[in-house]
Wavefront OBJ file of the C-alpha trace (Angstrom):
o trace
v 35.565 -22.368 1.681
v 34.142 -19.682 3.675
v 30.794 -19.666 5.043
v 28.811 -16.558 5.891
v 26.067 -16.572 8.477
v 23.684 -13.857 9.245
v 20.019 -13.226 9.902
v 17.548 -10.356 9.785
v 18.608 -8.711 13.003
v 22.358 -9.250 12.531
v 25.256 -8.845 14.969
v 26.052 -5.510 16.399
v 28.789 -3.580 14.619
v 32.108 -3.194 16.515
v 31.970 -0.388 19.054
v 28.088 -0.250 19.238
v 27.315 0.041 22.857
v 23.547 -0.172 22.232
v 23.751 -3.672 20.548
v 22.506 -2.073 17.282
v 24.575 -1.821 13.997
v 26.332 1.614 13.710
v 24.403 3.924 11.385
v 25.129 3.189 7.648
v 23.922 6.009 5.257
v 23.785 3.799 2.217
v 21.406 1.484 4.040
v 19.345 4.417 5.382
v 18.802 5.721 1.908
v 18.115 2.366 0.481
v 14.985 2.395 2.731
v 14.229 6.065 2.080
v 14.320 5.596 -1.617
v 12.122 2.343 -1.505
v 9.323 4.164 0.523
v 9.322 6.951 -2.017
v 9.255 4.838 -5.177
v 6.732 2.188 -4.009
v 4.402 3.229 -1.230
v 0.658 3.235 -0.295
v 0.115 6.632 -2.124
v 2.267 5.746 -5.112
v 2.497 1.997 -6.082
v 4.495 1.159 -8.977
v 5.188 -2.048 -10.859
v 8.005 -4.044 -9.156
v 10.100 -4.037 -12.380
v 10.165 -0.341 -12.893
v 10.530 0.313 -9.115
v 13.694 -1.880 -9.155
v 15.144 -0.187 -12.265
v 14.556 3.386 -10.648
v 16.089 2.071 -7.340
v 19.042 0.930 -9.382
v 19.633 4.309 -10.680
v 19.790 5.761 -7.323
v 22.147 3.257 -5.949
v 24.426 3.487 -8.845
v 24.623 7.452 -8.224
v 25.310 6.470 -4.498
v 27.997 4.101 -5.518
v 29.844 6.674 -7.611
v 29.526 8.990 -4.835
v 31.015 6.890 -2.241
v 33.754 5.660 -4.627
v 34.796 9.275 -5.200
v 35.368 9.825 -1.405
v 36.336 6.320 -0.010
v 37.724 4.569 -3.139
v 38.062 0.756 -3.178
v 36.457 0.192 -6.556
v 35.834 1.571 -9.988
v 33.289 4.057 -10.567
v 30.323 3.227 -12.665
v 29.156 6.376 -14.583
v 31.396 9.239 -13.267
v 34.908 9.547 -12.122
v 34.575 12.243 -9.428
v 37.500 14.114 -7.814
v 36.557 14.638 -4.162
v 38.446 17.050 -1.929
v 39.696 15.559 1.354
v 37.229 15.607 4.177
v 34.306 15.423 1.883
v 31.377 14.202 4.054
v 30.125 10.960 2.621
v 26.783 11.186 4.291
v 25.886 14.204 2.549
v 27.217 12.832 -0.667
v 25.098 9.679 -0.438
v 21.944 11.450 0.570
v 22.266 13.987 -2.242
v 23.152 11.507 -5.024
v 20.061 9.232 -4.049
v 17.743 12.301 -3.731
v 18.542 13.959 -6.791
v 18.690 10.790 -9.002
v 15.449 9.421 -7.785
v 13.307 12.431 -7.559
v 12.768 13.374 -11.199
v 11.071 9.971 -11.889
v 8.928 9.714 -8.815
v 5.101 9.781 -8.739
v 4.010 13.308 -7.794
v 2.296 11.815 -4.616
v 5.745 10.844 -3.315
v 7.706 14.028 -3.901
v 6.825 16.082 -0.872
v 7.672 13.265 1.579
v 10.807 12.590 -0.224
v 11.726 16.425 0.045
v 11.164 16.385 3.541
v 13.263 13.279 4.167
v 16.128 15.227 2.375
v 15.611 18.239 4.299
v 15.806 16.351 7.548
v 19.168 14.709 6.495
v 20.757 18.097 5.501
v 19.521 19.742 8.743
v 21.159 16.908 10.769
v 24.447 17.502 8.897
v 24.301 21.247 8.894
v 27.505 21.570 11.185
v 29.393 18.772 9.919
v 32.811 19.616 8.362
v 32.856 18.666 4.409
v 29.276 18.873 3.984
v 29.558 21.323 1.231
v 32.000 19.030 -0.645
v 30.042 16.053 0.094
v 26.895 17.724 -1.567
v 28.999 18.690 -4.514
v 30.094 15.104 -4.957
v 26.527 13.700 -4.711
v 25.299 16.283 -7.316
v 27.908 15.152 -9.804
v 27.048 11.579 -9.336
v 23.383 12.194 -9.713
v 23.970 14.477 -12.913
v 26.257 11.677 -14.316
v 23.609 9.013 -13.757
v 20.615 11.260 -15.031
v 22.506 12.049 -18.364
v 23.526 8.433 -18.746
v 19.773 7.293 -18.354
v 18.276 10.356 -20.144
v 16.751 8.485 -23.189
v 16.565 5.086 -21.696
v 12.877 4.164 -22.620
v 11.907 4.236 -18.868
v 8.026 4.961 -18.544
v 6.368 6.776 -15.720
v 3.361 4.513 -15.766
v 2.705 2.728 -12.488
v 2.054 -0.493 -14.440
v 3.745 -0.572 -17.733
v 3.123 -3.421 -20.437
v 5.684 -6.164 -20.536
v 6.875 -5.022 -23.907
v 7.660 -1.597 -22.512
v 9.830 -2.959 -19.714
v 11.739 -5.238 -22.292
v 12.406 -1.950 -24.390
v 14.212 -0.084 -21.606
v 17.883 0.335 -22.185
v 19.999 -2.076 -20.048
v 22.536 -0.630 -17.638
v 25.404 -2.958 -18.569
v 24.368 -5.132 -21.627
v 24.974 -4.003 -25.205
v 21.393 -5.037 -26.015
v 18.548 -6.351 -24.042
v 18.438 -9.587 -26.340
v 22.116 -10.483 -25.794
v 21.243 -13.475 -23.364
v 17.872 -14.317 -24.931
v 17.211 -18.015 -24.374
v 16.114 -20.588 -27.138
v 12.443 -20.368 -26.208
v 9.896 -22.683 -24.749
v 9.668 -26.390 -25.585
v 7.463 -27.373 -28.694
v 4.033 -28.100 -27.860
v 4.163 -31.724 -29.237
v 7.282 -32.614 -27.074
v 7.380 -34.950 -24.011
v 9.182 -32.158 -21.968
v 6.214 -29.718 -22.843
v 3.698 -32.260 -21.568
v 5.800 -33.096 -18.423
v 5.889 -29.587 -17.378
v 2.286 -29.145 -18.146
v 1.200 -31.748 -16.011
v 3.516 -30.825 -13.035
v 2.161 -27.242 -13.106
v -1.396 -28.402 -13.491
v -1.173 -30.717 -10.544
v 0.915 -28.738 -8.177
v -0.041 -25.194 -9.134
v -3.758 -25.192 -9.144
v -5.752 -23.236 -6.653
v -7.708 -26.427 -5.824
v -4.625 -28.714 -5.905
v -5.014 -31.869 -3.891
v -1.277 -33.084 -4.303
v 0.427 -29.954 -3.201
v 1.049 -29.986 0.647
v 0.451 -27.441 3.013
v 4.050 -26.718 3.402
v 4.494 -26.340 -0.460
v 1.401 -23.920 -0.443
v 3.165 -21.761 2.070
v 6.486 -21.766 0.267
v 4.536 -20.569 -2.678
v 3.121 -17.679 -0.690
v 6.456 -16.985 0.890
v 7.735 -15.952 -2.624
v 4.642 -14.028 -3.815
v 5.369 -10.711 -2.278
v 6.484 -7.866 -4.582
v 10.020 -8.959 -5.286
v 11.200 -5.280 -5.191
v 10.111 -4.898 -1.573
v 11.215 -8.563 -0.723
v 14.788 -8.325 -2.157
v 15.640 -4.726 -1.004
v 14.411 -5.622 2.662
v 16.714 -8.670 2.626
v 19.769 -7.134 1.116
v 19.384 -4.380 3.843
v 19.355 -7.252 6.401
v 22.312 -8.804 4.725
v 24.423 -5.621 5.039
v 23.338 -5.265 8.653
v 23.966 -8.889 9.378
v 27.591 -8.927 8.065
v 28.232 -5.513 9.500
v 29.300 -4.034 6.138
v 30.849 -0.613 6.218
v 29.512 2.204 3.777
v 31.993 1.456 1.076
v 31.216 -2.110 0.857
v 27.462 -1.687 1.291
v 27.590 0.585 -1.560
v 29.320 -1.909 -3.846
v 26.995 -4.748 -2.846
v 23.914 -2.833 -3.399
v 25.100 -1.508 -6.735
v 26.143 -4.721 -8.238
v 23.232 -6.684 -6.978
v 20.523 -4.168 -8.116
v 22.171 -3.524 -11.625
v 22.230 -7.212 -12.283
v 18.618 -7.504 -10.916
v 17.581 -4.818 -13.263
v 19.360 -5.813 -16.304
v 18.006 -9.397 -15.769
v 14.536 -8.086 -15.678
v 14.978 -6.003 -18.818
v 16.407 -9.059 -20.675
v 13.738 -11.381 -19.159
v 10.751 -9.121 -20.447
v 12.538 -8.765 -23.854
v 12.473 -12.534 -24.098
v 8.713 -12.521 -23.127
v 7.898 -10.083 -25.695
v 9.931 -11.943 -28.417
v 8.028 -15.251 -27.384
v 4.915 -13.320 -26.914
v 2.993 -16.075 -28.855
v 3.450 -18.327 -25.899
v 0.278 -18.135 -23.693
v 0.555 -17.815 -19.911
v 0.544 -21.043 -17.925
v -2.899 -20.263 -16.746
v -4.259 -20.157 -20.214
v -2.435 -23.399 -21.447
v -3.532 -25.485 -18.506
v -7.046 -24.253 -18.991
v -6.965 -25.143 -22.668
v -4.779 -28.405 -22.501
v -1.997 -29.594 -24.797
v -3.228 -29.990 -28.269
v -2.861 -33.593 -29.555
v -2.020 -35.089 -26.074
v -5.204 -36.708 -24.666
v -3.127 -37.623 -21.404
v -2.927 -33.767 -20.541
v -6.358 -32.719 -21.462
v -7.207 -29.195 -20.125
v -9.677 -28.116 -17.472
v -11.459 -24.835 -18.151
v -12.197 -24.431 -14.412
v -8.495 -24.528 -13.622
v -7.063 -21.558 -11.804
v -3.597 -21.067 -10.496
v -2.903 -20.466 -6.831
v -1.177 -17.174 -7.592
v -1.753 -15.465 -10.844
v 0.868 -13.702 -12.825
v 0.067 -10.702 -14.936
v 2.548 -11.403 -17.773
v 3.488 -14.315 -20.162
v 5.083 -17.155 -18.087
v 8.266 -17.615 -20.327
v 10.790 -17.140 -19.200
v 10.131 -16.779 -15.492
v 10.519 -13.178 -14.194
v 11.059 -14.438 -10.675
v 13.941 -16.453 -11.814
v 15.586 -13.997 -13.726
v 15.447 -11.607 -10.888
v 16.239 -13.962 -7.923
v 19.144 -15.622 -9.609
v 20.688 -12.361 -10.556
v 20.513 -11.364 -6.776
v 21.790 -14.567 -5.470
v 24.674 -14.827 -8.048
v 25.746 -11.316 -7.192
v 25.713 -12.030 -3.513
v 27.813 -15.043 -4.305
v 30.149 -13.060 -6.282
v 30.490 -10.248 -3.378
v 31.176 -12.891 -0.621
v 33.219 -15.266 -2.813
v 31.106 -18.140 -2.093
v 27.497 -19.641 -2.496
v 27.847 -21.010 0.981
v 26.003 -18.152 2.624
v 23.531 -18.970 5.308
v 20.578 -16.388 4.848
v 17.370 -15.967 6.765
v 14.757 -14.123 4.795
v 11.598 -12.578 5.752
v 8.318 -11.804 3.770
v 5.806 -9.369 4.880
v 2.524 -11.055 6.346
v 0.838 -7.735 5.741
v 1.570 -7.904 2.054
v 0.710 -11.694 1.738
v -2.220 -12.439 4.178
v -2.324 -16.041 3.300
v 1.181 -16.554 4.519
v 1.695 -18.515 7.593
v 5.531 -18.671 8.034
v 7.188 -15.217 7.305
v 10.781 -16.163 7.990
v 12.741 -18.954 6.204
v 16.345 -19.862 6.566
v 18.625 -21.268 3.720
v 21.899 -23.035 4.263
v 23.329 -21.723 0.939
v 22.310 -19.803 -2.187
v 21.717 -23.015 -4.235
v 19.099 -24.133 -1.855
v 17.382 -20.702 -1.830
v 17.139 -20.737 -5.635
v 15.781 -24.114 -5.702
v 12.997 -23.079 -3.442
v 12.231 -20.037 -5.676
v 11.877 -22.347 -8.733
v 9.758 -24.837 -6.724
v 7.539 -21.897 -5.538
v 6.799 -20.621 -9.010
v 5.570 -24.099 -10.037
v 3.646 -24.463 -6.767
v 2.047 -21.309 -7.228
v 0.900 -21.986 -10.913
v 2.873 -19.073 -12.250
v 5.464 -21.071 -14.390
v 6.533 -24.265 -15.775
v 9.957 -25.870 -15.159
v 11.525 -24.964 -18.542
v 10.620 -21.165 -17.964
v 12.300 -21.504 -14.705
v 15.512 -22.819 -16.085
v 15.667 -20.348 -18.921
v 14.829 -17.381 -16.600
v 17.599 -18.548 -14.140
v 19.972 -18.880 -17.225
v 19.421 -15.177 -17.952
v 19.860 -14.115 -14.375
v 23.014 -16.044 -13.944
v 24.611 -14.853 -17.190
v 23.661 -11.277 -16.383
v 25.345 -11.448 -12.868
v 28.450 -12.953 -14.315
v 28.627 -10.204 -16.812
v 28.243 -7.378 -14.073
v 30.851 -9.153 -12.000
v 33.527 -9.345 -14.711
v 32.907 -6.070 -16.215
v 31.980 -3.562 -13.452
v 32.587 -2.561 -9.788
v 36.016 -4.297 -9.798
v 38.074 -3.622 -6.571
v 41.021 -1.173 -7.198
v 42.823 -2.350 -4.073
l 1 2 3 4 5 6 7 8 9 10 11 12 13 14 15 16 17 18 19 20 21 22 23 24 25 26 27 28 29 30 31 32 33 34 35 36 37 38 39 40 41 42 43 44 45 46 47 48 49 50 51 52 53 54 55 56 57 58 59 60 61 62 63 64 65 66 67 68 69 70 71 72 73 74 75 76 77 78 79 80 81 82 83 84 85 86 87 88 89 90 91 92 93 94 95 96 97 98 99 100 101 102 103 104 105 106 107 108 109 110 111 112 113 114 115 116 117 118 119 120 121 122 123 124 125 126 127 128 129 130 131 132 133 134 135 136 137 138 139 140 141 142 143 144 145 146 147 148 149 150 151 152 153 154 155 156 157 158 159 160 161 162 163 164 165 166 167 168 169 170 171 172 173 174 175 176 177 178 179 180 181 182 183 184 185 186 187 188 189 190 191 192 193 194 195 196 197 198 199 200 201 202 203 204 205 206 207 208 209 210 211 212 213 214 215 216 217 218 219 220 221 222 223 224 225 226 227 228 229 230 231 232 233 234 235 236 237 238 239 240 241 242 243 244 245 246 247 248 249 250 251 252 253 254 255 256 257 258 259 260 261 262 263 264 265 266 267 268 269 270 271 272 273 274 275 276 277 278 279 280 281 282 283 284 285 286 287 288 289 290 291 292 293 294 295 296 297 298 299 300 301 302 303 304 305 306 307 308 309 310 311 312 313 314 315 316 317 318 319 320 321 322 323 324 325 326 327 328 329 330 331 332 333 334 335 336 337 338 339 340 341 342 343 344 345 346 347 348 349 350 351 352 353 354 355 356 357 358 359 360 361 362 363 364 365 366 367 368 369 370 371 372 373 374 375 376 377 378 379 380 381 382 383 384 385 386 387 388 389 390 391 392 393 394 395 396 397 398
């Protein structure tokens, strides 16, 4: 079985005299789009940011496939003329797809980024054809998502996110889990006690290392995963075609898992957040009496079942495994200390993707955000969505 090793910096691409990876326009625009979607002047919820980012990457993917081939298009089969400039196609597809849904405060800087890109390509052969391909890819994606229920609100309600039309699923509820444990069950009490003891802000049983793990996974997941997927592409020296496929399949799985997860949260909305239940206690079980003063280490702004973080992270990890053909991917991830001031260790390494996901689940408990059952069912959603995406979309053609 193959083992893939890479770190944030990654090895230099072949032929790179400077020791840095050769330019990759898909990676470049993944960063530009992220800064336009979610920045200091225009912060968005992580969930809608990821969904908008996915739209842009799907258009980029279709533009790259039109020029470079290699796999099936997603929304548009575009006939590109020989010599079409892939850099112009990617930039145009990303720009035209993301711009209509950006916050007004981000538009000017985004326009400038695209203008600089076009100026740098002004003398390149095939730029006109590349722009045309990018325009068609963007138009197809915007038409596909014209009435998808996406909201421009910076912080939409959980029910609003669950009502957005998925990218690949027939319905948002197709992988809805069975629901949380009954409140009178032993499993409910067991999960309650674990989160109460390990997840409280004043916990005396959680170790310093467990606390730091909780903080490591507390960063905005949109920023966290996009940064580390970019590092993945750099570290394994992916070319433009393979980067476009990796980003498209991973982001679309993450978005559909988010939508499915929030649909389930809304369906089971009678379930209170872990914070409220721990404070109130478990009715009829004197061994797990509640503590009104209890507070989580890290609060979550939405119902805890199923776990949003596990929906998202499992979809990402399963898509990475599908792309590389193995779960034995050694991956070093980073979290921004500027975004998470309490964090001590901003860089962590994992021997494989299973180890990575196990730590995500532990972090959600140790932070007080989730119970184990919510983690398992969130992971179930993420894994099923990623498998669906793998088998029905982005299939190689050669």
